[in-house]
N, C-alpha and C positions, 0 to 999 in steps of 0.2 A: 386860333384863327386859321393857321395854315392847315390844320387837320380838316377843318370844315371845308375849306376850298378844295383840298385834295379829294375829299369824299364827294363833293359836288361834281368835280371834274370826272372822277371815276364813274359816278352814276350816269352822267351825261354820255360818256364814252360807251359804257355798256349798253345803255338804252339805245344809242344810235346803231349799234351792231345788230339789234334785234328787229329793226324796221325792215320789212320785206321790200325788195325792189319791185318796181312796176315798170313793165315795158309795154307800151301800147302796141296793138296789132298794126301791122303795115296796112295802109289804105290804098296804095297804088301798086301797079304791077312792078314798077321799078323797085319800090321798097320791099316787096315780097322777094324779088330776085336777089337783092342785096342780103336780105335775111337768110335765104337759103344758101347763098354763096358763103356767108359767114359760118353757117352750121357745117357745111362741107369742109371748109378750111379747119375748123376746130376739130372735127373728127379725124381729118388727115393728120393733124398735129398730134392727137392722142395716139393714133396708130404708129406714128413715127417714134414717139417717146417710148411706147411699149416695146417696139422692135429694138431700139438701141439701148434700153435699160438692161443691165446685167442681171442674171438670174438671182444672185445673192443680195441684190439691192432691196432693202426693206420697202421701198416705194413701188416695187414691181407689181404687186397685187393691185394696189390702188390705181396705178397708171393703166393697167391692162383691163380693168373692170369695164365691161361693156364693149370691148374691142373684139370684133369677130376674128376667129382664127388665131387668137392669142394662146400661146402655150403657157400654162401656169403651173 
């Protein structure tokens, strides 16, 4: 019985991970502005993490992917 419950829980958890997220497009100018501001903040954080990560860190390549001016 415990095996069946464990398998059911595992199947549910794995299934939930594969559901794509949906984000509706903004409809007002304020929503667009907030969205763009969030994108700019995320990019700035990526650039900061790329800049402060040591060269021998295994995450360096992943953190700097898509960052302009990154030394890899």
